[in-house]
Backbone bond lengths (Angstrom), bond angles and torsions (degrees), N, CA, C in turn:
res aa  C-N    CA-C-N  psi(-1)  N-CA   C-N-CA  omega(-1)  CA-C   N-CA-C  phi
1 M - - - 1.464 - - 1.530 108.97 -
2 L 1.304 118.06 140.31 1.434 121.83 -179.15 1.499 111.89 -84.91
3 N 1.330 119.11 142.49 1.425 120.53 175.49 1.571 108.38 -86.83
4 D 1.344 117.73 174.67 1.453 120.45 -176.64 1.526 114.51 -57.68
5 D 1.344 114.76 -40.58 1.475 117.25 -179.81 1.537 113.77 -65.14
6 E 1.353 116.78 -31.31 1.422 121.35 -178.36 1.551 110.98 -77.61
7 R 1.283 117.77 -25.04 1.473 123.20 -178.89 1.542 112.54 -88.02
8 R 1.326 116.98 -16.28 1.461 121.08 -173.93 1.517 110.81 -66.17
9 R 1.363 115.35 147.33 1.413 122.71 177.27 1.482 111.58 -84.31
10 G 1.321 118.32 -18.72 1.455 123.23 179.33 1.524 111.47 -156.86
11 P 1.309 117.76 161.95 1.447 120.30 -177.83 1.507 111.65 -71.52
12 R 1.349 115.89 147.36 1.474 120.56 175.98 1.528 110.73 -91.93
13 V 1.314 115.56 147.95 1.458 118.84 171.54 1.516 108.16 -126.80
14 R 1.339 116.57 139.89 1.469 120.15 -178.32 1.521 107.64 -76.00
15 V 1.342 114.23 138.09 1.454 121.96 179.85 1.506 107.03 -136.63
16 A 1.349 115.43 136.41 1.441 120.73 173.01 1.551 108.16 -99.55
17 A 1.310 118.29 107.54 1.441 123.99 -178.51 1.529 109.19 -156.37
18 T 1.332 115.47 161.75 1.435 120.33 173.21 1.552 109.24 -110.63
19 A 1.273 115.07 158.04 1.460 121.36 -179.01 1.505 109.76 -154.58
20 T 1.327 116.38 165.31 1.456 123.65 171.74 1.509 109.68 -124.57
21 L 1.286 115.37 154.68 1.449 122.51 177.31 1.522 108.67 -121.34
22 E 1.303 114.90 139.64 1.487 121.21 175.66 1.525 108.53 -127.58
23 T 1.329 115.68 124.77 1.450 119.98 176.67 1.498 109.10 -123.90
24 G 1.334 115.85 146.58 1.448 120.89 179.04 1.493 111.09 -116.08
25 G 1.313 115.24 -162.91 1.445 121.55 179.00 1.525 113.47 88.34
26 V 1.322 114.29 -177.41 1.439 119.73 -176.47 1.546 113.17 -78.96
27 L 1.383 114.27 -38.30 1.445 120.30 -176.31 1.537 107.92 -95.54
28 N 1.342 114.97 128.92 1.457 122.82 172.24 1.564 115.81 58.19
29 P 1.360 116.54 42.11 1.512 116.34 177.87 1.528 110.60 -71.70
30 N 1.312 116.18 144.71 1.435 123.52 179.71 1.515 109.20 -153.41
31 N 1.290 117.57 130.08 1.479 117.65 -175.86 1.517 112.89 -103.51
32 Q 1.327 118.56 -1.30 1.475 118.96 -178.62 1.535 112.17 -165.17
33 A 1.252 119.25 63.54 1.477 120.71 177.85 1.531 107.47 -85.11
34 L 1.340 115.25 123.08 1.432 120.57 179.63 1.523 111.82 -81.18
35 C 1.330 119.41 147.07 1.440 120.27 -178.90 1.512 109.24 -153.16
36 A 1.307 112.92 160.78 1.523 120.95 174.41 1.554 106.57 -107.30
37 V 1.310 114.86 133.25 1.449 119.81 175.85 1.522 109.78 -76.16
38 Q 1.311 118.15 131.00 1.457 122.13 177.84 1.540 111.56 -96.54
39 D 1.346 114.52 -47.23 1.440 118.43 -176.20 1.569 109.38 -161.75
40 V 1.292 115.30 161.68 1.459 122.74 177.05 1.513 109.92 -134.22
41 S 1.380 115.08 153.87 1.426 120.76 174.23 1.500 105.69 -146.43
42 R 1.344 117.71 177.52 1.461 120.27 177.90 1.518 112.42 -64.84
43 S 1.317 118.76 -20.66 1.478 120.64 -176.69 1.506 113.19 -102.35
44 G 1.324 119.67 -13.18 1.456 119.98 -177.20 1.492 116.52 177.18
45 I 1.311 115.27 -166.87 1.453 121.29 -176.46 1.486 110.44 -140.18
46 G 1.351 117.61 146.58 1.451 121.17 176.58 1.526 110.72 -112.38
47 L 1.302 118.96 132.40 1.417 125.42 -174.37 1.520 112.60 -128.84
48 S 1.321 115.04 163.72 1.462 121.40 172.49 1.543 105.97 -127.35
49 T 1.369 114.81 128.92 1.475 118.89 -177.98 1.507 110.06 -150.17
50 G 1.290 114.80 159.19 1.471 120.06 171.97 1.488 111.06 -99.54
51 Q 1.350 119.22 -1.07 1.420 123.38 177.67 1.506 110.57 -128.84
52 P 1.358 117.29 75.57 1.447 120.72 -172.03 1.531 112.48 -77.78
53 P 1.347 114.78 154.59 1.452 120.18 168.13 1.538 109.95 -77.76
54 M 1.286 117.66 173.51 1.454 120.72 171.50 1.549 108.46 -87.74
55 R 1.306 114.04 149.42 1.479 118.83 178.87 1.576 107.70 -61.02
56 G 1.336 113.02 132.42 1.473 119.56 179.44 1.494 112.33 92.15
57 Q 1.344 116.96 -9.80 1.493 118.99 -176.97 1.514 108.61 -77.87
58 T 1.359 115.42 147.06 1.469 122.65 173.26 1.523 107.40 -78.06
59 V 1.353 115.91 132.49 1.429 123.12 -175.12 1.493 108.69 -129.85
60 I 1.331 116.39 132.92 1.481 122.88 171.74 1.528 105.75 -90.69
61 L 1.316 116.07 114.80 1.473 120.59 179.45 1.508 109.40 -100.48
62 R 1.302 117.30 130.24 1.453 122.95 170.67 1.531 107.18 -116.44
63 I 1.332 114.73 114.66 1.441 123.06 -177.62 1.495 112.74 -113.84
64 A 1.309 117.37 131.01 1.467 122.57 -177.89 1.581 108.00 -99.78
65 L 1.305 116.19 114.80 1.452 123.56 176.96 1.556 108.02 -128.68
66 D 1.310 114.65 123.20 1.483 120.39 -174.38 1.495 107.95 58.62
67 D 1.326 117.42 -124.74 1.486 121.05 -179.58 1.540 110.20 -104.22
68 E 1.284 121.06 16.21 1.455 123.88 -175.86 1.512 109.55 -117.99
69 I 1.376 113.82 143.96 1.450 120.37 172.14 1.541 105.47 -111.93
70 H 1.311 115.51 126.17 1.474 122.04 -178.23 1.552 107.54 -109.15
71 E 1.315 115.21 132.75 1.502 121.46 -179.28 1.501 107.44 -112.36
72 L 1.358 114.92 125.71 1.490 122.41 -177.38 1.476 110.53 -134.56
73 R 1.332 114.43 140.38 1.478 118.99 173.54 1.515 107.65 -93.89
74 T 1.383 114.70 118.24 1.427 122.17 -174.28 1.518 111.58 -125.20
75 Q 1.332 116.29 -179.58 1.469 121.98 177.32 1.536 108.81 -132.19
76 A 1.313 116.27 132.51 1.470 121.97 177.60 1.487 109.31 -69.77
77 T 1.333 119.00 118.25 1.446 120.62 -179.54 1.577 111.49 -109.96
78 R 1.311 114.14 -19.93 1.474 121.17 -178.83 1.528 110.57 -142.87
79 V 1.348 115.60 127.74 1.497 121.09 174.82 1.535 105.31 -138.13
80 E 1.302 114.76 111.34 1.478 119.77 -178.17 1.474 110.49 -133.04
81 R 1.343 115.64 125.98 1.452 122.49 178.13 1.556 108.85 -66.64
82 K 1.341 116.16 138.91 1.467 121.31 179.35 1.529 108.60 -89.15
83 G 1.320 115.09 94.95 1.477 120.53 -179.39 1.508 112.94 59.20
84 T 1.306 116.47 -128.23 1.518 118.21 177.49 1.510 110.80 -105.12
85 S 1.307 117.58 12.34 1.471 122.19 179.79 1.519 109.79 -73.93
86 N 1.333 114.88 176.83 1.450 120.15 174.76 1.495 111.26 -99.89
87 F 1.341 117.17 21.22 1.465 120.67 178.97 1.524 109.07 -114.20
88 Y 1.330 113.39 150.92 1.503 122.35 -174.78 1.520 111.04 -128.44
89 S 1.336 113.34 144.31 1.471 117.54 169.62 1.523 107.02 -91.55
90 V 1.297 116.11 129.24 1.461 122.56 -175.61 1.461 109.88 -123.23
91 G 1.339 118.38 131.88 1.439 124.41 173.91 1.527 109.05 -110.03
92 L 1.357 115.63 127.55 1.459 121.07 177.96 1.518 107.40 -114.36
93 D 1.335 115.67 137.34 1.457 121.70 177.47 1.534 107.63 -101.46
94 W 1.334 116.09 132.55 1.487 117.27 178.82 1.526 110.51 -114.32
95 S 1.274 119.44 36.73 1.406 121.90 177.51 1.520 115.39 -69.07
96 S 1.358 117.42 -20.06 1.402 120.89 177.14 1.524 113.88 -92.26
97 C 1.302 117.22 5.12 1.468 121.11 177.70 1.534 110.22 -82.77
98 S 1.306 114.91 152.34 1.451 120.22 -178.96 1.545 109.49 -79.96
99 P 1.300 116.45 160.88 1.479 119.37 175.78 1.533 111.84 -57.98
100 D 1.289 117.70 -37.38 1.470 121.69 177.30 1.484 112.46 -63.57
101 E 1.327 116.33 -40.49 1.472 120.18 177.70 1.535 111.64 -64.67
102 L 1.296 117.28 -31.43 1.474 122.76 -176.49 1.507 113.90 -97.86
103 S 1.329 119.33 7.89 1.488 122.72 -178.98 1.509 110.20 -59.68
104 F 1.332 119.09 -33.14 1.493 120.50 178.72 1.485 110.37 -63.01
105 L 1.342 119.86 -30.87 1.411 124.55 -176.63 1.550 112.21 -61.47
106 D 1.325 116.21 -39.56 1.464 121.15 177.94 1.527 109.78 -58.80
107 R 1.377 116.31 -43.48 1.440 118.83 -177.83 1.519 112.10 -67.29
108 V 1.383 116.24 -39.23 1.432 121.87 179.12 1.531 111.55 -62.88
109 L 1.308 115.60 -48.91 1.479 120.89 -177.67 1.544 111.61 -69.63
110 E 1.319 118.90 -31.77 1.482 122.07 176.62 1.530 108.96 -60.86
111 V 1.273 118.13 -45.30 1.487 123.02 179.48 1.500 111.07 -53.67
112 F 1.347 114.96 -49.12 1.466 119.96 -176.92 1.538 111.24 -72.23
113 E 1.297 118.15 -32.33 1.465 120.76 179.43 1.468 111.76 -68.39
114 E 1.340 117.34 -26.75 1.489 122.33 -178.21 1.527 110.97 -82.61
115 Q 1.338 115.80 -19.09 1.468 117.45 179.34 1.526 114.24 -76.40
116 P 1.339 119.95 144.90 1.397 121.04 -178.76 1.534 110.80 -67.86
117 Q 1.267 116.16 141.19 1.500 121.08 178.52 1.523 109.46 -81.05
118 E 1.316 113.59 140.73 1.484 119.90 179.40 1.514 110.99 -88.51
């Protein structure tokens, strides 16, 4: 069985940022779930939140990086409770986002690629 790193389409980089999630629909609607960004990759983003979306749900992600807020339409692909806590690890896929929406990602990943590896 493959672990998460072997199934990934691209490497993850750790990022310290805050974000909000917005979900609509009849089930589990939420207009402002706060979350902490754990990591990003070319295929998606990992978050920690106490107000998770449902797996498969469309999520509007607003992520604050530097002085900019980026808004992206994503899909929840992973929602896992962290032990017995009220926090969840959430994975969002942004394969349906446009290149313009993801242009910030190139800048973020370039910064990390230029840093020396430990």
